[in-house]
LODORO-413954 format. One record per residue (C-alpha): z, x, y. Coordinates in steps of 0.02 Angstrom, whole numbers, plus 50000, padded with zeros to 5 digits. Each point is the difference from the previous one (the first is absolute). Layout:
! LODORO-413954
ZXY/...
END
This chain:
! LODORO-413954
500005000050000/500365014550116/498165005150000/499354982950056/501394998450128/499675017250071/498134996750011/500314983950096/501285007950116/498885014750040/498584988150041/501114990150117/500675015350087/498275007550015/499204984550073/501354991350100/501345003450128/501394988750063/501044999050157/501654990649986/500894990050132/501784994249980/500494992050163/499954981350025/498354995650080/499045014049915/498614993149893/498894985350037/498424990249983/498905003550152/498275005949948/498935011750101/498784991150112/501124985250041/498674986950029/501154986449937/500314991949833/498504998749885/499544984949898/499995005249818/498624996449878/499944987449862/499975005749818/498165003749994/498625002349874/498925015449992/498704990750103/501114997750153/499125007750148/501535007250086/500695008649847/498265005749946/499785008550166/501645009349975/499505005749827/498305006250055/500815012250121/500995015249945/501824999650058/500605015750086/501804996749952/500664992049842/501674997649913/500494990349844/501674991749977/500664994149830/501434987650007/501184992649870/501694991750011/501484994049896/499815011849853/501354996749871/499115004449838/499205017150011/498614998649871/498574996850123/500395014450119/499015011849888/498494988750022/500305000150188/499945019049998/498344999749905/499314986850120/500435010850151/499225015549924/498424990449958/499824993150176/500405016250092/498915012249903/501515007049908/501085000350159/498665009350099/499824985650124/501364995250122/501154986049945/501694991950020/500944991049861/501384987950050/501344991149899/500704986150105/501784998049938/500934996149838/499665015649898/501745005149940/500584983549926/500134988249910/499455003949824/500905003749839/499565018550013/500585001250180/501664992049954/500295015249890/499195014450096/500324992850175/498175001750050/499755018349948/498464996249894/499214989950140/500185014550122/499255012349876/498484988949970/499764996250186/499955018750034/498695002249865/498814986250059/500225005950142/500724986750115/499925007150177/500924986650098/501274986349964/501164988050085/501674993849934/500184983449910/501514989049970/500215006349822/500095018250055/501844996550033/500374992849827/500835015849934/501005003550159/499575008050166/500565017049934/498824999449852/498584995150117/500345015550104/499965010949845/498364992649938/499155001650170/500475018450003/498985001949839/498524989850062/498565009950073/499234985250093/500384996850183/501164985050008/499774990550162/501544990850062/499844991050166/501404987149990/501465006149892/501415009750082/501675006549938/501704993450051/501675008750024/501154985449964/501345001649865/498814994649863/498665011950061/501005016149981/500315009949841/501655008249952/499575014850112/499684989150151/498125002849992/498754985950020/499454993749828/498334994650071/499775014550120/498425005749913/499034984550057/500165005950180/499045015849953/498524990849925/498524999250120/499874983550093/498155003050025/498715012949953/498345004350077/498825005149861/498375008950039/498845000149850/498154997849978/499795001450187/501024984350033/501714999050080/501134986649927/501694994250061/501104995449851/501654990849999/501084992049864/501174985150000/501104991349873/500524981749995/501614995750089/500464988849852/500365015549894/501904997450000/499684983149915/498695005649874/500585017349947/500995001649839/501465006450104/500304998150185/499355015950084/501435010850059/499985009450164/498364993550070/499404985550107/498274992350011/499344997750175/498864985350042/498235005249959/499014992350142/500915008250148/499965016849911/498134999049967/499694993550175/500865015550072/498985011449889/498394991550052/500455001450183/500365018449975/498275003149932/499194988250124/500725009350148/499825017449929/499465012650131/499925014449879/498405000749900/500995005449848/500874983049998/498404989750009/499314992649839/498424991449940/500924987049897/501784995049961/500534995849823/501674992149959/500735002249827/501094984749976/501134993349865/500324982150048/499394982549961/498294994050054/500794988150123/500905015050079/498365009550005/499194984950082/501334999750135/499795018750028/498114998450017/500144985750123/501315008750107/499165017049994/498144995649989/499465017650046/500475006149825/498485005749903/500494998249817/501544994649904/500155007949827/501344988949929/501194997549856/501404988549940/498784986649942/499535002449817/498284991950016/498515007050094/499584995650180/498375006150075/499374994950172/500454997150181/501584991050053/499444982950058/499884998650188/499975018950025/498855014849972/501355009349904/499485004249823/501284998549860/499795007049825/501214998749854/499515006049827/501224990149894/501265008249886/500125014349876/498375008450054/499004987249904/498855000350151/499695012150142/499374996550176/498715013050053/499705000550187/498615010850070/500095004050185/498435006350087/499515004850177/498265003450071/499675010850151/498494989150043/500944983549985/499044987950111/500194983549908/501784996050052/500334981650015/498424994349910/500054989649842/501875000449972/501004984549952/501724996949931/500255006649825/501364987249974/498724986050005/499025006649853/501195010749899/499944997549813/500704982949958/501715002249924/500564993349834/501705000149919/499325007849842/501015015950022/501584989850015/499684993349825/500045017049916/501525002649892/500915016350031/499395008049840/500755014349903/498575011749967/500115009249836/498795011749914/499325017350012/499895010750155/498245005249954/498685001250134/499014984150033/498154999350030/499295001150175/500004984550106/498464989050004/500304999850186/499245017250024/498554998649878/498415004050094/500834998550169/500165016850082/500064990550164/501834996749964/500355018150040/499344996850174/501294986650034/498794985750028/499564994949823/500794985249913/500484995849823/498734994149873/501254992549878/501464988450020/501795004349960/499884988449850/498665010449915/500875016150044/501624993649928/499104994849841/499235017249982/501685008250026/500854988949874/498785004749864/499945018550036/501835003550029/500714987049880/501054992650138/500914984849930/500554986150115/501404987949960/499054985350073/498164997250035/499435000350179/499864982550069/498344998550090/500144989750159/498305003350078/499544986550122/501774995550051/500184999850187/501435009950076/501254991650114/500315017050079/498365001050094/498505011649994/500335016949925/501484994949892/499875005249816/498235006450028/499195005649839/499445018349982/498145002550008/498484999050114/500534984150089/501625008250055/499055012050114/500384998050185/498995009650129/500714999750175/500115009850159/501605004350092/499625008550163/498775013949959/500545001149818/498964991649866/501104993749858/499434996249823/501354993849880/499854994749820/501294995149870/499695009149835/500764996449831/500635015849915/499834992949825/498615009249911/500245016350093/500455015649905/501835004349989/500665016950055/500645009149846/501205010850100/500804985250087/500084989749840/500855014649912/501305001150138/500364981449989/500095000749810/501265014250002/501084991850134/499984983449905/500825007249845/501644991950049/499164982949992/499295002849827/501735005049941/500714984050076/499104989049875/501235005549866/501474997550117/501154986249933/500614990350151/501764992850011/499304982550027/500794994349836/501725005250064/499774988950153/499364986049890/501525001249887/501174999650151/499134984250064/499864991849827/498105000850007/499635007649829/498775000049920/498855004350144/498414989750000/498554995950115/499244987549878/499194985150089/500625006650168/498764989150095/500774984249930/501865003549995/501395011450053/500125015249885/501385012649972/498935014650059/499414990450153/501804995650043/500535018149978/498635006550115/500424987050133/501865004149989/499695018750018/498894997050153/501354988950076/501375012949974/498985015150054/499474991350162/501724992350031/499384982350033/500524982349954/498664996549871/498345005549927/498464989149972/498585009349914/498314994149936/499814999949811/498235006850012/500745017150036/500785000749826/498655002449869/500665005649830/500284982749922/501085006849859/501775001349934/500865017049984/501165003449855/500195018450049/500455007050173/498545000950120/499175016650037/499185004050165/498344997049914/500574982349959/500534997850180/498285005150066/499164988149877/501114985750061/499765003950185/498305008650016/499714995650183/500845008650147/500494983550082/500895003850163/501714992250019/500744994450166/501574991350061/499954985750124/500974985250067/499644982849928/500894983650034/500724990149857/498644987250034/498655013549978/500795005649837/500114982249934/498184996450043/499435016149914/500984996249841/499464981850000/498175004750016/500215013149864/500724987649876/498684986850040/498565012349986/500635007249837/500014982549924/498264995950062/499155016249949/501055005349849/499755018650035/500015006050181/500325017450069/500854992950153/501414992449900/501585007050079/501295010249908/501775000950068/501545010949980/501534996949892/500994991250136/498694987050042/500164983649906/498574987450000/500064983449909/499244982850012/500864988550125/501024985949925/498814987050073/498445010749984/498374990550025/498955015349957/500045018349950/500245005250180/501644990550026/501305013549973/501805004950016/500185018150054/501535011150008/500145017650071/501475010249938/500854984349938/499824990550165/498774985750032/498485005650099/500304996650185/498314995150071/500545004050178/500705017249962/498985016050013/499975010749843/499415017849976/498665000349865/499085013849909/498254995949938/498225006349978/499195002650170/498354992749940/500744982549993/500095000050190/498135003650009/499604984749894/499915008049828/500354986549869/499884986750136/501844995450019/500064990450166/501815004250041/499655018749993/498384998150097/500944990950138/501335013550006/498615012950011/499194990550143/501654999450095/500255018649974/498235003550059/500314989950157/501625009550030/498985016149992/498934993650141/498394996049908/498924990150119/499424982749954/498175000849956/500045018849974/498655006949886/501395008249901/501664994249935/501595008949953/499985005649819/501595003449904/499405005349827/499735017850065/501815001350056/501585002349900/500495011149853/499154999849829/500884990149864/500185014349877/500765011950127/501364987450045/500404996749817/500105018549961/501085003750152/501224986549948/500105005949820/500365017850060/501224994450134/500944989549872/500115014949883/500675011050139/501354987250035/500424999249816/500235018849998/501024999150159/501294989449910/500145012849860/499875017250081/500205007450174/498615008750095/500965016449993/500224999049812/498154996449976/499545015150107/500215012649860/499595015750100/500994994650153/498575002650124/500274983250086/498494991649921/499634990949837/498435005249906/498984991049867/500875009349859/501724995250069/499474981750000/499275001049825/501655006949931/500994986450088/498834986349936/500205005649821/501895001350017/500394983850092/498564987549980/498894991749871/498425008050071/498635001349868/498905011850103/501255011250088/498765013250059/498724988050074/501364989250074/500865015050080/498355005650077/499704982650070/501774998750069/499845016350094/498224997750064/500254982450066/501525004450105/499625017950049/499804997150186/499705018050054/498845004149854/500945015149933/500054993649821/501874996950005/501234986650055/501225005650134/501694991950030/499274991550154/498554992849899/501214994749864/501084990350122/498494992250085/499324992349840/501704991949966/500044992550175/498294991749986/
END
């Protein structure tokens, strides 16, 4: 991997130079030759006169940008590396590669290595620029600082600052988040003869959607910050601070990006994240372009920027791209989060490049759809999906033009921003060769996960304590099951809420377990990384949700939206019931109070309308309105991308419970066998074998240390020990 990485780095250093600015107001969006805002072009065919004229001339300056976001599973980053090499003449051409937030978490691997594998692979691609996402803070602010010190990319941070309050200082009185103040707020990049002003912002909702509340940092409002940066560039007197185009790396919802574009219309391009489905076009009502690739590097946005010294056609033939961007469909939203298994062998070349050398010039488009590419990949790499892709071609999007655009020729948008010609296309990475060096790195770092499949979890001990043996998920879509009740109870206790309501479609094994469950059994039961959130619901909301669930179950016999509840929720038919939805409900032994507000843990997707439970949809609508989503907006607030994955919460609770069990039997000092003030994996293994019924002491000890090792030193300090007991 070092060879490929060195080759890419040398190319970048040889062909590009950067000037950094850190002060507020440095950076911006004013382009040279300020003749005013340009109208941007529609997504055009090869026969369009304006774009044809551009292609007939030879650009004097050119730069390619490759953009991805929200990368949790690492398997496609090797393909991204190959894609970049193929479209830059093996790194000989100038390029930038951005990852727009959420690269350290959440995934099963990152819960064990705290994002170390992700950083290694990002360096190998190479990713040149990134912004922070809400999940960068999942492992703690301190771990984030450690990972960023290992990351070779420039991390742009325009709106996160450290604090010096009591919670923001470490034991030495130093700012826990002090490193964020040293990240560049903006960067002027000069490559390919173009000067770009880059900035990076993270959603202000991060404290609500991170796995843990970020310590020692605050998130400044995005719009005023960006406005100041724009003004700084706009009023720059120094030529070194003037740019041809401003690009904002953002990690926030589409509705937040919309607001930013409308308030700061001089922005050139938003390369966004946070949404897990593609967006490709102009923000409605503005000339600001917004591109989001979706999640896990399944797609990549390739943006080619060109300038012509003889540019004389400014203002002719340009219309709003938003009016003719690829019609969205919610097909991508119907893809199950699949576990991909099979060999790491190299796949065949993508059909996309067959006979199309023009792609290497940045103006070509795809000749095959993502569907055919995915089919080719599946056969050549033996990728096995848990569920078939649900094809929803022809379904209109409620999110407006550009939402969930499909990769391929019709995704191409050709526009002009100032004097810069922009060509952007969404490409599927399925079917591209994989990078053997990157795949080997991922394989070696994933050894801990392969070992986990033989790890016997202590779920049966919890089940015995709650009188839930034998554990079973049989007919979970039609009735309460012992395994469903156990999962709901663990989520309730780990999140510290009043009750849990969880959709039965997330539990898939449909079997009874006579022996204790292994981690492999756990993955088979819960294959999807459904994100879990906590929220307030009235007793009336809860009653309506349960009533609808019982009615629907009766009408459809088997329904994935049937709600499972925890061990302290009691639901029975009302004494004078006229139908299946007439219920008596008790929470912790008390009748449900319909006027009281309860704290509930559930799957975030229910608030977005998954499974069609009206009570949850209404709660989601109220939350969206509280976030300031405008009525009639082309976008809406989405919640399924927020929260913490189901398996991570279950594993954290199992490990936390085991720590507490040990704490009742042995002191921290007695467990610290070498007296160095920290407990290591071997210390925990010995204690587990001596004081508990653990059936996989080594794997369990490793999990217990990794999941609560806040500073990433591979040990548990006394401070970390006390903190996990307080949670």
